[in-house]
C-alpha positions in Angstrom: 12.6 -5.2 4.7 14.9 -8.0 5.5 14.4 -11.7 4.4 10.4 -10.7 3.3 10.1 -9.5 6.8 9.2 -6.1 8.3 12.0 -3.9 9.9 11.4 -1.8 13.6 13.4 0.8 14.2 13.1 2.0 18.0 14.7 5.2 19.2 15.2 5.4 23.2 15.8 8.8 24.3 18.3 9.2 27.3 18.2 11.7 29.9 21.0 14.2 30.0 22.0 12.4 33.3 23.0 8.9 31.2 25.4 11.1 29.0 27.5 11.7 32.1 27.6 7.9 32.9 30.1 5.4 31.5 29.9 4.2 28.2 29.8 0.4 29.7 26.8 1.4 31.6 24.7 2.8 28.7 25.8 -0.4 26.2 24.6 -2.9 29.0 21.5 -1.0 29.2 21.2 -1.2 25.3 21.8 -5.0 25.6 18.7 -5.2 28.5 16.3 -3.3 26.0 17.2 -5.4 22.9 16.8 -8.6 25.4 13.3 -7.3 26.3 11.9 -6.3 23.1 12.6 -9.7 21.2 11.2 -11.6 24.2 8.1 -9.9 24.6 6.1 -11.0 21.5 2.4 -11.4 22.0 -0.8 -13.2 19.9 -2.2 -10.9 17.3 -4.8 -8.5 18.7 -3.7 -9.1 22.3 -2.4 -5.4 22.6 -5.0 -2.8 24.2 -5.8 -0.4 21.4 -5.6 3.3 22.5 -8.2 5.5 22.3 -6.7 8.9 23.2 -3.6 10.4 21.6 -2.0 8.6 18.8 1.3 7.0 19.1 4.3 8.2 17.3 4.7 5.8 14.4 6.7 6.3 11.3 6.2 3.6 8.8 8.8 3.6 6.2 8.0 0.7 4.4 7.6 0.6 0.5 4.5 -1.4 -0.5 
């Protein structure tokens, strides 16, 4: 928790080809992903709930 807010850690698994790319290109992709995540906040209960296989979420909060 930071400033009484939950934090979220997101792991992005790269393909083998990404490791062969230049570091700068990988850094640019990281910046793009960060911007997309920050800019996609939605109102509560607007995200469709999955009825199939559960998504992998690890809750590390200490409640």
